[in-house]
matplotlib code that plots the C-alpha trace (Angstrom):
import matplotlib.pyplot as plt

x = [0.0, 1.3, 0.2, 1.3, 0.6, -0.9, 2.6, 3.2, 5.7, 5.7, 4.5, 6.5, 3.7, 0.0, -1.9, -1.0, -1.8, 0.5, 3.4, 4.4, 8.0, 10.2, 8.4, 5.0, 4.2, 2.3, 0.9, -2.0, -4.0, -4.8, -8.6, -11.6, -13.4, -16.0, -16.6, -14.2, -13.7, -10.1, -8.8, -5.5, -4.1, -0.8, 0.5, 0.0, -2.4, -6.2, -7.3, -9.4, -11.3, -12.7, -16.1, -17.6, -14.3, -14.5, -11.7, -12.1, -8.7, -5.6, -3.8, -5.5, -4.0, -5.4, -3.6, -4.4, -3.5, -3.5, -4.0, -1.9, -3.9, -4.3, -2.6, -4.2, -1.6, -1.9, -1.9, -4.6, -4.7, -6.9, -8.6, -5.4, -3.4, -1.6, -1.0, -3.0, -1.8, -3.7, -6.7, -8.7, -9.4, -11.9, -12.0, -15.3, -17.0, -19.0, -22.6, -22.1, -23.2, -20.7, -21.5, -20.1, -17.4, -19.6, -18.4, -15.0, -12.3, -9.3, -8.5, -5.5, -4.3, -2.5, 1.1, 2.4, 3.1, -0.5, 0.5, -1.3, -1.5, -4.4, -5.1, -8.0, -9.1, -9.2, -9.0, -12.0, -13.9, -13.9, -14.9, -12.6, -14.2, -11.9, -12.4, -10.5, -11.6, -11.0, -12.6, -16.0, -16.2, -15.5, -16.0, -14.1, -14.0, -10.8, -9.7, -7.6, -4.8, -3.9, -0.5, -0.4, -4.1, -5.0, -7.9, -9.1, -10.8, -13.6, -13.0, -16.7, -18.0, -16.6, -17.8, -15.6, -17.0, -16.4, -17.6, -18.0, -19.6, -22.5, -20.2, -18.7, -15.4, -13.8, -14.3, -11.2, -11.4, -15.2, -16.3, -18.0, -20.1, -21.6, -24.6, -27.2, -30.4, -32.8, -30.5, -31.2, -29.6, -27.4, -25.8, -22.7, -20.9, -17.7, -16.2, -13.6, -12.3, -11.8, -8.4, -7.4, -9.2, -12.4, -12.2, -12.2, -12.7, -14.5, -14.1, -15.3, -19.0, -21.6, -24.0, -27.1, -28.7, -26.7, -26.9, -23.7, -23.5, -20.9, -20.5, -18.8, -15.7, -15.9, -19.5, -21.7, -24.5, -23.6, -24.1, -24.7, -25.5, -26.8, -27.1, -28.6, -26.8, -27.4, -24.2, -23.6, -20.8, -17.3, -18.7, -16.9, -19.5, -18.7, -20.9, -20.8, -22.1, -22.8, -23.8, -26.8, -26.8, -29.5, -31.8, -31.1, -32.3, -32.1, -33.3, -32.2, -31.1, -32.4, -32.5, -35.7, -36.1, -35.9, -32.3, -30.1, -27.4, -24.1, -21.6, -24.2, -23.7, -26.6, -26.4, -28.5, -29.1, -31.2, -34.6, -33.9, -31.6, -34.6, -37.2, -35.8, -39.2, -40.9, -38.0, -36.2, -32.9, -31.2, -28.3, -27.1, -26.5, -22.7, -22.2, -23.7, -20.4, -20.0, -23.6, -23.2, -20.0, -21.4, -24.5, -23.1, -19.7, -20.1, -17.1, -16.9, -19.9, -19.3, -22.7, -22.4, -24.7, -23.4, -23.5, -27.2, -27.9, -28.8, -27.6, -27.9, -27.2, -26.7, -26.6, -29.4, -31.2, -35.0, -36.9, -37.0, -34.1, -33.6, -32.2, -30.8, -28.7, -25.8, -23.7, -21.6, -23.7, -27.0, -29.4, -31.7, -35.3, -37.3, -40.6, -40.1, -38.8, -42.1, -42.8, -42.3, -39.7, -37.5, -34.7, -31.6, -29.2, -28.4, -29.5, -33.0, -34.1, -37.1, -38.0, -37.9, -38.1, -35.2, -35.9, -37.5, -36.3, -37.9, -36.6, -36.5, -34.4, -34.6, -31.7, -32.2, -29.5, -28.1, -27.0, -23.9, -22.6, -19.1, -16.3, -12.7, -11.2, -8.3, -6.2, -5.8, -3.2, -5.4, -3.4, -5.4, -6.1, -5.5, -6.9, -9.9, -13.1, -16.5, -19.3, -16.7, -15.9, -12.3, -11.8, -8.5, -7.8, -4.6, -6.6, -8.7, -11.9, -14.9, -18.3, -21.2, -24.4, -27.8, -30.6, -33.9, -34.8, -34.0, -31.2, -28.0, -25.3, -21.7, -19.1, -15.4, -12.4, -8.7, -5.4, -4.1, -7.0, -10.3, -13.3, -16.3, -19.8, -21.4, -25.2, -26.6, -30.1, -30.0, -32.3, -32.6, -30.8, -29.2, -25.5, -24.6, -21.2, -19.9, -16.7, -13.7, -14.3, -11.5, -10.3, -8.7, -6.1, -8.7, -8.3, -7.3, -10.1, -9.6, -12.5, -13.1, -15.4, -16.8, -19.4, -22.5, -23.2, -19.7, -17.8, -15.1, -13.2, -14.3, -11.6, -11.8, -14.8, -15.1, -15.4, -16.8, -17.2, -20.3, -22.0, -25.4, -27.1, -25.3, -25.6, -27.2, -24.4, -26.1, -25.4, -21.9, -21.1, -18.1, -15.7, -12.8, -10.3, -9.7, -7.4, -4.0, -2.2, -2.7, -1.4, -1.1, -2.3, -0.8, -3.3, -2.4, -5.6, -5.3, -6.4, -7.0, -6.3, -8.5, -7.0, -8.7, -11.3, -10.3, -10.7, -10.4, -7.3, -7.3, -7.9, -10.9, -9.4, -8.3, -7.3, -8.9, -6.6, -7.9, -11.4, -13.2, -14.1, -17.9, -20.6, -20.3, -21.4, -19.2, -20.7, -19.4, -20.1, -19.0, -20.2, -21.0, -22.9, -25.7, -24.6, -24.2, -23.8, -22.9, -22.6, -19.2, -19.1, -17.4, -14.5, -14.5, -11.2, -12.5, -15.7, -16.9, -19.2, -21.1, -22.1, -25.1, -25.0, -28.5, -30.1, -29.6, -32.1, -31.0, -32.4, -32.6, -34.3, -35.7, -37.6, -39.1, -37.0, -33.8, -31.6, -31.7, -28.4, -29.1, -31.1, -31.3, -33.1, -34.3, -35.4, -37.5, -39.8, -43.6, -43.2, -40.9, -37.6, -34.6, -33.1, -30.6, -30.1, -27.9, -27.2, -27.7, -24.7, -25.4, -29.1, -28.6, -28.6, -27.8, -29.0, -27.8, -27.3, -30.7, -32.6, -35.5, -38.9, -41.2, -39.9, -40.9, -38.6, -38.7, -36.8, -35.9, -35.1, -33.2, -34.2, -31.1, -31.2, -31.9, -33.3, -36.8, -38.7, -37.6, -39.5, -42.0, -41.8, -44.4, -43.2, -43.1, -43.4, -40.8, -40.6, -36.9, -35.9, -33.2, -30.6, -30.0, -30.9, -34.2, -34.5, -36.8, -36.9, -38.6, -40.1, -41.2, -44.8, -45.7, -49.2, -51.1, -52.8, -50.9, -52.5, -52.1, -53.0, -53.5, -53.8, -55.8, -53.4, -49.6, -48.6, -45.3, -46.1, -49.0, -49.2, -51.6, -52.1, -54.0, -57.4, -59.4, -57.0, -57.9, -56.3, -53.0, -53.0, -49.3, -46.0, -45.4, -48.7, -47.8, -44.6, -46.4, -49.4, -47.2, -44.6, -46.6, -47.7, -46.9, -45.3, -44.4, -43.4, -44.6, -43.0, -42.1, -45.7, -46.9, -48.5, -48.1, -47.7, -47.9, -47.0, -48.4, -50.7, -52.6, -56.4, -58.2, -59.4, -56.9, -56.7, -55.0, -53.0, -51.6, -48.9, -49.0, -45.5, -43.2, -41.2, -44.1, -44.6, -47.7, -47.9, -51.3, -52.8, -55.6, -57.3, -59.8, -60.6, -60.3, -60.9, -58.2, -59.8, -58.0, -57.2, -54.2, -54.6, -56.6, -56.7, -57.7, -58.1, -58.0, -59.4, -57.6, -59.2, -56.1, -56.2, -53.2, -51.9, -48.4, -46.4, -42.7, -40.4, -38.7, -35.0]
y = [0.0, 3.5, 7.0, 9.9, 13.6, 15.2, 15.3, 11.6, 12.2, 9.8, 11.0, 10.0, 10.0, 9.6, 8.4, 8.2, 4.5, 3.4, 5.1, 5.1, 4.5, 6.8, 5.5, 6.3, 2.6, 1.3, -2.0, -2.4, -5.4, -8.2, -7.6, -9.9, -9.8, -7.1, -3.4, -0.8, 3.0, 3.7, 7.2, 8.7, 12.1, 13.9, 17.2, 19.8, 17.6, 17.2, 14.0, 11.5, 8.4, 5.4, 4.4, 0.9, -0.4, -4.2, -6.3, -9.9, -11.6, -11.8, -9.2, -6.1, -3.2, 0.3, 3.4, 7.0, 10.3, 13.3, 16.9, 19.8, 21.7, 25.4, 26.5, 28.5, 29.7, 32.2, 32.8, 32.5, 35.3, 36.5, 39.9, 41.4, 40.2, 37.4, 34.1, 31.1, 27.6, 24.3, 25.7, 23.2, 24.6, 23.1, 24.2, 24.2, 25.9, 29.0, 28.3, 24.6, 22.9, 23.8, 21.0, 17.5, 16.4, 16.3, 18.7, 19.0, 19.7, 19.8, 20.2, 21.0, 22.4, 25.7, 25.5, 27.0, 30.3, 30.3, 29.5, 27.0, 25.5, 23.8, 22.5, 23.8, 21.9, 25.0, 28.8, 30.5, 31.6, 29.3, 29.3, 28.3, 27.3, 27.6, 25.7, 26.1, 25.4, 29.0, 30.8, 31.0, 28.8, 31.3, 31.1, 33.4, 33.7, 33.1, 33.4, 30.6, 30.8, 32.7, 33.5, 35.5, 35.2, 36.5, 34.8, 36.4, 34.3, 35.7, 35.6, 35.6, 35.6, 33.7, 32.2, 32.4, 29.7, 29.0, 25.7, 25.0, 22.3, 22.6, 24.1, 26.6, 24.8, 24.9, 21.8, 20.9, 18.7, 19.4, 18.6, 21.6, 22.1, 25.2, 24.1, 26.1, 26.6, 24.8, 21.8, 19.6, 16.5, 16.5, 19.4, 21.6, 22.6, 23.9, 21.5, 22.1, 21.2, 23.3, 23.9, 23.5, 26.8, 25.5, 27.9, 27.5, 29.9, 28.7, 30.9, 31.1, 31.3, 32.9, 35.4, 33.7, 31.8, 29.0, 26.4, 26.1, 22.5, 21.1, 17.6, 16.6, 14.5, 10.8, 11.3, 8.2, 8.7, 11.6, 15.0, 18.0, 21.7, 24.0, 27.8, 29.6, 32.6, 35.1, 36.1, 39.2, 39.3, 39.6, 39.5, 37.8, 36.7, 35.2, 32.3, 30.7, 27.1, 25.6, 22.0, 21.4, 18.9, 17.0, 14.2, 10.8, 7.3, 4.7, 1.2, -2.3, -5.2, -8.7, -12.2, -14.1, -15.1, -11.5, -11.9, -8.8, -9.0, -7.4, -6.1, -5.7, -2.9, -0.5, 0.9, 3.9, 5.5, 8.5, 7.5, 9.4, 6.6, 4.3, 6.6, 10.0, 11.1, 10.7, 11.7, 14.6, 15.7, 17.2, 18.6, 15.0, 14.6, 15.4, 12.8, 9.8, 7.9, 8.4, 7.3, 4.2, 3.2, 3.7, 1.6, -1.1, -1.7, -0.2, 2.1, 4.4, 2.9, 3.0, 2.5, -0.7, -2.2, -2.6, -5.7, -5.1, -4.8, -1.2, 1.5, 5.3, 7.0, 10.8, 13.8, 12.8, 15.2, 15.4, 13.0, 9.4, 6.9, 3.4, 1.3, -2.2, -4.3, -6.6, -9.1, -12.1, -15.2, -13.3, -11.9, -8.9, -10.1, -7.2, -9.1, -9.6, -6.1, -4.7, -1.4, -0.4, -2.7, -1.5, -3.2, -1.2, -3.3, -6.6, -5.3, -4.7, -2.4, -0.6, 3.1, 5.0, 8.7, 10.4, 11.1, 7.7, 6.2, 2.8, 1.0, -2.8, -4.4, -8.2, -10.4, -14.0, -16.5, -18.1, -21.7, -22.4, -24.9, -25.8, -27.9, -28.0, -27.9, -30.2, -31.4, -35.0, -35.8, -34.4, -31.3, -28.1, -25.7, -22.4, -20.1, -21.0, -19.7, -20.5, -19.4, -17.1, -15.4, -15.7, -17.7, -17.9, -20.2, -21.9, -25.1, -24.8, -24.3, -22.5, -21.3, -20.4, -18.9, -20.6, -18.2, -20.0, -23.7, -25.8, -27.1, -25.1, -25.4, -24.6, -24.3, -24.6, -23.7, -23.5, -22.9, -26.1, -28.2, -29.2, -27.2, -29.1, -28.7, -29.8, -29.8, -29.6, -29.3, -26.1, -25.4, -21.9, -21.7, -25.1, -25.9, -28.5, -30.1, -31.1, -32.6, -32.6, -31.3, -33.0, -31.3, -33.6, -32.8, -33.5, -33.9, -31.7, -30.7, -29.1, -26.8, -25.8, -22.9, -22.7, -20.7, -22.9, -21.9, -22.0, -24.3, -21.6, -21.1, -18.3, -16.6, -14.5, -16.4, -16.5, -20.0, -21.0, -24.3, -25.2, -28.0, -28.5, -27.4, -24.0, -23.4, -20.0, -17.6, -15.0, -17.2, -17.3, -20.9, -21.0, -23.9, -21.8, -20.2, -16.7, -15.1, -14.2, -12.1, -11.3, -7.9, -7.1, -3.6, -1.3, -2.5, -6.1, -6.9, -8.8, -7.4, -9.8, -9.3, -11.3, -13.0, -12.6, -15.3, -18.2, -17.2, -19.2, -18.6, -17.7, -21.3, -21.3, -23.6, -23.4, -25.9, -26.1, -27.6, -29.3, -30.3, -32.7, -36.1, -35.8, -34.6, -30.8, -27.9, -25.7, -22.2, -19.9, -16.3, -13.9, -10.4, -11.3, -14.5, -15.9, -17.6, -21.3, -24.3, -27.9, -30.9, -32.3, -36.0, -37.4, -38.8, -36.5, -34.8, -32.7, -30.7, -28.5, -25.6, -24.2, -20.5, -19.2, -15.6, -14.7, -11.5, -7.8, -5.0, -1.6, 1.7, 5.5, 7.6, 10.9, 13.7, 16.2, 14.6, 15.3, 12.5, 12.3, 12.9, 11.3, 8.3, 4.5, 1.8, -1.2, -4.6, -6.9, -9.9, -9.4, -11.0, -8.1, -10.0, -7.8, -8.8, -6.0, -2.3, 0.2, 3.9, 6.1, 6.9, 10.0, 9.0, 5.4, 2.2, -1.5, -4.3, -7.8, -10.5, -11.7, -14.9, -15.3, -14.3, -11.4, -8.4, -5.0, -2.1, 1.2, 4.4, 6.2, 9.8, 12.0, 15.5, 17.6, 20.8, 23.9, 22.0, 21.3, 18.4, 15.0, 13.7, 10.9, 7.6, 4.9, 1.3, -0.9, -4.6, -6.4, -10.0, -11.0, -13.9, -16.5, -14.5, -11.4, -7.8, -6.1, -2.3, -0.6, 3.2, 5.5, 8.9, 10.9, 11.7, 15.0, 15.4, 14.1, 14.9, 16.0, 14.1, 15.2, 12.5, 13.3, 10.4, 11.1, 8.9, 8.3, 6.1, 5.0, 4.8, 5.3, 3.2, 3.8, 0.8, 1.0, -0.7, -2.5, -4.6, -6.9, -6.7, -8.7, -11.8, -12.4, -10.6, -12.1, -10.7, -7.3, -7.2, -8.5, -6.1, -3.0, -3.7, -1.6, 0.9, 4.6, 4.9, 7.8, 8.5, 11.5, 14.8, 17.2, 18.3, 14.6, 14.7, 12.0, 13.7, 12.1, 14.0, 13.5, 10.5, 9.3, 9.8, 6.6, 4.2, 3.3, 1.2, 3.2, 1.2, 2.8, 1.0, 1.8, 0.6, -1.6, -2.5, -3.5, -7.1, -7.2, -5.2, -3.3, -2.0, 0.3, -0.2, 1.9, 2.6, 6.1, 7.8, 10.3, 12.9, 14.4, 17.8, 19.6, 18.8, 16.6, 16.4, 13.4, 12.8, 9.2, 7.9, 4.6, 1.3, -0.7, -4.5, -6.6, -9.0, -10.4, -11.4, -10.7, -13.5, -12.6, -12.2]
z = [0.0, -0.8, 0.2, -2.0, -2.4, -5.5, -7.2, -6.6, -3.8, -0.8, 2.6, 5.7, 8.3, 7.6, 10.7, 14.4, 14.7, 11.9, 10.0, 6.4, 5.5, 3.4, 0.3, 1.7, 2.1, 5.2, 6.5, 9.0, 10.1, 9.8, 9.8, 9.7, 6.3, 6.2, 5.4, 6.9, 7.0, 6.3, 7.0, 5.9, 7.0, 7.2, 8.5, 5.8, 3.8, 3.6, 5.2, 3.2, 3.9, 2.2, 3.6, 3.4, 1.9, 1.6, 2.9, 1.8, 2.1, 4.2, 2.1, 0.6, -1.3, -0.7, -2.0, -1.0, -2.8, -0.4, -1.5, 0.0, 2.6, 2.9, 6.2, 8.9, 11.4, 14.3, 18.0, 20.7, 23.2, 26.1, 26.3, 27.7, 24.7, 26.6, 24.8, 26.0, 25.6, 25.8, 23.9, 21.9, 18.4, 15.9, 12.3, 10.5, 7.6, 8.8, 9.8, 10.4, 13.6, 16.3, 18.8, 18.4, 15.9, 12.8, 10.1, 11.8, 9.2, 11.5, 15.2, 17.3, 20.7, 21.0, 22.1, 25.3, 23.5, 22.2, 18.6, 16.4, 12.9, 11.2, 7.7, 5.6, 2.5, 0.3, 0.4, 1.8, 4.9, 8.0, 11.7, 14.6, 17.9, 20.9, 24.2, 27.4, 31.0, 32.2, 29.3, 27.6, 24.5, 21.7, 18.0, 15.6, 11.8, 9.9, 6.3, 4.7, 4.0, 7.2, 8.7, 12.0, 12.7, 16.2, 17.9, 21.1, 23.9, 26.1, 29.8, 30.8, 34.4, 37.4, 40.6, 43.7, 46.0, 49.6, 51.0, 54.8, 56.9, 59.2, 61.9, 59.5, 59.1, 55.6, 53.5, 51.5, 48.3, 47.9, 44.4, 42.9, 39.7, 38.2, 36.0, 34.0, 36.0, 35.5, 35.3, 32.3, 30.9, 28.9, 30.7, 30.4, 33.6, 35.1, 37.6, 40.3, 43.7, 46.8, 48.2, 51.9, 52.8, 51.2, 48.3, 44.5, 41.6, 38.4, 35.4, 31.8, 32.4, 30.1, 31.6, 33.0, 35.9, 37.4, 40.2, 42.2, 43.7, 46.1, 47.4, 50.6, 49.8, 50.7, 52.1, 52.2, 51.5, 49.2, 50.9, 48.6, 49.0, 46.3, 45.7, 42.7, 41.3, 38.5, 36.6, 34.5, 31.8, 33.3, 36.9, 39.7, 42.2, 45.7, 46.9, 50.3, 50.4, 53.9, 54.4, 56.7, 59.5, 57.6, 58.9, 60.3, 59.4, 62.2, 63.0, 63.4, 61.1, 62.1, 60.6, 59.8, 63.5, 64.7, 66.1, 65.7, 63.0, 63.9, 61.4, 58.6, 56.1, 55.6, 52.1, 50.7, 47.3, 46.4, 45.1, 41.9, 40.9, 40.9, 39.3, 38.1, 36.9, 40.3, 42.5, 40.8, 42.1, 39.0, 41.0, 41.5, 37.8, 38.0, 40.7, 39.0, 39.0, 42.7, 43.4, 41.2, 42.8, 46.3, 45.6, 43.3, 44.9, 48.3, 47.9, 50.8, 52.6, 56.4, 57.9, 60.0, 62.6, 66.1, 68.4, 68.9, 65.2, 65.4, 63.0, 62.5, 59.1, 59.6, 57.3, 54.9, 52.6, 53.1, 50.8, 49.8, 49.9, 48.7, 51.6, 51.8, 54.1, 53.2, 55.0, 53.9, 54.3, 54.1, 51.5, 51.9, 52.3, 51.0, 51.4, 55.1, 55.5, 54.1, 52.5, 48.9, 47.2, 44.4, 42.5, 41.5, 39.5, 41.2, 44.6, 45.9, 48.7, 50.2, 49.9, 53.1, 54.1, 55.7, 59.4, 60.0, 63.3, 63.6, 60.4, 60.6, 57.8, 57.5, 56.3, 55.2, 56.1, 53.0, 52.4, 50.4, 48.0, 49.3, 47.9, 46.8, 43.3, 42.7, 39.8, 38.5, 41.2, 44.0, 44.5, 45.1, 42.2, 43.9, 41.2, 39.0, 37.6, 39.0, 36.7, 35.2, 38.5, 39.7, 42.9, 44.8, 47.8, 48.9, 49.5, 46.4, 48.5, 47.3, 48.6, 46.3, 47.7, 47.2, 46.1, 45.9, 45.7, 42.6, 40.4, 40.3, 37.5, 38.5, 35.8, 36.7, 34.6, 35.3, 33.5, 31.8, 32.9, 31.4, 32.5, 34.0, 35.3, 38.5, 39.2, 42.7, 44.1, 46.2, 49.2, 50.8, 54.1, 53.8, 53.0, 50.3, 50.1, 46.6, 48.0, 45.6, 42.0, 40.1, 36.9, 34.3, 31.6, 29.0, 25.3, 22.4, 19.9, 16.5, 15.6, 11.9, 11.2, 7.6, 5.7, 5.5, 1.9, 0.3, 2.8, 2.7, 6.0, 8.3, 10.3, 13.4, 14.6, 18.4, 19.9, 23.3, 25.1, 27.1, 28.9, 27.3, 30.5, 30.3, 26.5, 26.8, 26.1, 28.3, 31.3, 32.9, 32.3, 29.9, 30.3, 28.9, 31.3, 30.0, 32.6, 31.1, 33.8, 37.5, 38.8, 42.5, 43.4, 46.0, 48.6, 48.0, 46.0, 42.7, 39.4, 36.5, 32.9, 30.5, 27.5, 24.1, 23.4, 21.2, 17.5, 14.3, 12.1, 8.4, 7.5, 9.7, 12.4, 16.0, 18.6, 22.0, 24.6, 27.7, 26.7, 29.1, 27.7, 27.9, 25.6, 25.2, 23.0, 20.8, 20.5, 17.7, 17.0, 14.2, 13.4, 9.8, 10.7, 12.9, 16.1, 15.9, 18.2, 17.4, 19.8, 20.6, 21.3, 24.4, 22.3, 19.3, 18.4, 15.5, 14.9, 12.0, 12.7, 9.7, 10.0, 8.2, 6.9, 8.0, 6.6, 7.0, 7.3, 6.2, 5.0, 5.4, 8.1, 6.9, 8.5, 6.0, 3.3, 5.2, 6.5, 10.3, 12.1, 15.4, 16.4, 17.0, 15.1, 17.1, 15.9, 18.1, 17.8, 18.1, 21.6, 22.6, 22.5, 21.5, 18.2, 17.2, 17.2, 15.3, 15.6, 12.6, 10.4, 8.3, 8.1, 7.3, 9.4, 9.0, 11.3, 11.2, 10.8, 12.0, 11.6, 9.3, 10.8, 11.5, 13.3, 14.4, 13.6, 15.6, 15.3, 18.5, 17.5, 19.9, 21.0, 21.4, 23.6, 21.6, 18.7, 17.4, 19.1, 17.9, 14.9, 15.3, 13.5, 13.4, 14.1, 11.1, 10.6, 8.4, 7.2, 7.1, 4.8, 5.6, 3.7, 1.7, 2.4, 3.2, 2.6, 5.1, 4.9, 7.5, 7.0, 10.0, 10.5, 8.8, 10.4, 13.3, 16.5, 19.6, 22.5, 26.1, 28.6, 32.3, 34.8, 38.0, 39.9, 39.7, 36.7, 35.2, 31.5, 29.0, 25.8, 22.9, 20.7, 17.4, 17.4, 20.1, 22.2, 25.1, 28.4, 28.5, 30.7, 31.1, 30.9, 27.4, 26.2, 27.6, 25.5, 22.4, 22.8, 23.4, 20.7, 18.1, 20.7, 21.0, 24.4, 26.7, 30.3, 32.3, 31.8, 34.6, 35.0, 35.2, 31.8, 29.1, 25.8, 22.4, 19.2, 15.7, 16.3, 13.2, 13.7, 14.6, 17.3, 20.0, 23.2, 26.0, 28.6, 31.7, 33.8, 37.4, 38.4, 36.4, 39.5, 41.8, 43.0, 40.8, 37.6, 37.5, 34.2, 33.3, 29.9, 28.0, 24.4, 22.9, 19.6, 18.3, 16.0, 13.0, 14.6, 16.0, 19.7, 22.1, 25.9, 27.8, 31.6, 32.7, 36.0, 36.2, 37.4, 38.1, 37.5, 38.8, 36.2, 36.6, 39.7, 39.5, 40.9, 44.1, 44.1]

ax = plt.figure().add_subplot(projection="3d")
ax.plot(x, y, z, "-o")
ax.set_aspect("equal")
plt.show()
C-alpha cells in the first residue's frame, strides 16, 4: 500500500496508529473480512477516507492520494493580549453545527506560547471554535490561507465559591459544579475542587442563571449543598455554600427469626436513581459515577450495625431513599422487611423517608454450596473460575451462595485443565457439600469454522465451550479459562487481565486444549454470521461448525426529506424480545445478521437541547428472509394529533395501541401487545404527551408501576380525531396482572 501527495511524492507520516516508511508505504492489520472505513491524513495535507471499503482476504492493497492543505496559522490570546496555551481549536465551515465532531475539518491544541497551525481543505472563509476550562467557548471567523491570525478568547464571568460544613469549618477537596439553572440533561458545567481553605474559583461562564452545587468529599451517602446565582458578563460573584446537619435514618437489622445481625452494612441511594421522573434531584447529575460506585460496589460505605444490630445514618437530605442491608452469608429479604420494594441493578431495597427512626431491615441466612477444586493428582487448584468469576484459595476451596430452591449449575475452569460442570439441588438456608471437584487434563479438539453456503473457511470467529445445561451464552457458564495475567495492586488486591477469546485462524481452524471427555457444546459467533452451536461427542477430536450468513435490514431515516443525524433503530420480535439495534450513520442504518422471521422495527429519535422536538416515526413490521438484504426506509410523521393524557393517579407509563386490544393476561402478552404501541413516560408536569398520532381508534393502557410485585394496568378505548390537539383525563381502574419473581 502506498500513500502519496498530488505530485506523486511519498509521505513520511500519515496516521498516528500506523506510520508510512520513506516511500509512503504502510501496513496495518490483519482484519476480519468485512466493510471498513479507512482514514489517511498527514501534517499539511487534507485527510481523506474510504467508507464501506470491503476487505475480503488476508492481504489487501489500498492506496491514497492526499492533496496539499491550505494552512491556517496564528496565536490564541486572552482579552489582555496574553497568549493562552492548551486551547482546543476546531476548524469548520461557517454556519455549520458547532457542537459535536460532525463537520469537523481539523482540530489541534494551541502550544504553550499560544501559537497553532491547522489544515483547511481549500482557500475561503472558515470558523474556529476555541475551548478552554477557564474561558468561555468562543467562535471566531478566519480566512484561509492565514498566517499570523490573532484569535481572542472571552474571559466571561466567574464564581468564587467557599464551602463550609454545618459548623462553619472549611471543607477541602469538595467537588464543585456550576450548572445552568434549571439543570437539564445533557448538561454543560464547570467542575472544580476546593483547596485547603475550602475555596475555588470557576471561570469562563456565560452570563445567566446557574446552580452552584458542592459535594462533601468521601461522604456516604452523598451530601450536597446548592445555591442559585445570576451572573452578568465579566462579573466575579462570591458564593458561600454551607452543608446542613441533615436528617437521620435509624433502626435495626435482624434475621428471619428476629435476632439482631451485627456487622451488617446498611447501604443507601437517592430514590432518583430508581425513578428520576418521580424523584427529581437534577443537582445529583454530575455525581452519578460516585452514586453508582457507592451503591453497586459499596465504595466508601461506612454504615455498619453494632452488636445489637442497630444503626444510624446521619446527614441525609430530606426526601425518599432506597435502603438495603448486606452481610456475607445473608441476602436482603425485602418481602419480610415490608414497604415499597424496588430493585436497582443486582440489589433490591425498600423506599424510606429520611428522618425515619424505627426502620427494621430483615436479612435471610443463605445456604452455600461448598467444595474443593483439585487437579488429576489431587493437589489443590489455587486459582480457578466458578461461573466465570475468579476464585482464589490456597486449599482450592470455594463457597457459592444458594438463592432459591432448585437445580444449580456450577461451571469450573482453570489454566491447563479441562473445565467441567457440576449440578446440585439447592435449598434456601441449607448448605450443600460437593466434595472434591476433580479437573482432568482432558483432550485436544480441533475446531473448523466454515461458511454454510460455500464451505469456505471463516476466520476471526469466536469459539466458546459449554455444557449442554449451560448453553445459553447470556449465562456465565463458559468452560474456557480466560485469565491471562494477574497484577497485585498497592493495597495487595489482585487485578485480573483477560486473554482474548479463542478465534479461528485464516484457514478457519483453531485448537482447543484441555477439553473434558464428555458430551459438550461448541458455540461460535462472528459479526457477519448468525450464532451457531454444534454438539461435541465425548471422544471427538474434531468438529466442524457451519455458519449461516443470515439476513440484513438496512435503510434511510428521513424527516421532512432530510436524512436524520441522530437516532437509534431497534429490531424486536412481536413478543418483545430484543433482536438487534444500530445507531444512525449519516441518516442510514444497517441491522444484522438476523434470523428469518417477522420483526418490528422502531426508530428512536433524539431530542437535542436547543433544537426542534424530535421527529415521530411509526413502528413498522418487516418480514426477514433466511438470507439477503431487506431495505426498510422510514419517513417521519408530517401530520397528526398532539394528545395530552393526564392520569388522575400516579402512573409509570402510558401506551396507545391501534385498534381494540384486550387486556393482556401475562408478561409475554404485555410485551407483544405493546410492541406496536406509542409509548411515553410522564414529563415534569406529570403529563403523558404524544406528538403526531394518526387519527383513529386506540386502546389506552396505563402502567401503574413496572417495579411493583404485581404489575397493574388500566385499559380503556379512545378515539383520536383528525385535529391539532386533544386532551384526555383518565381515572384509572387498576387491574393486577403479573407477579414478579422474588430475588
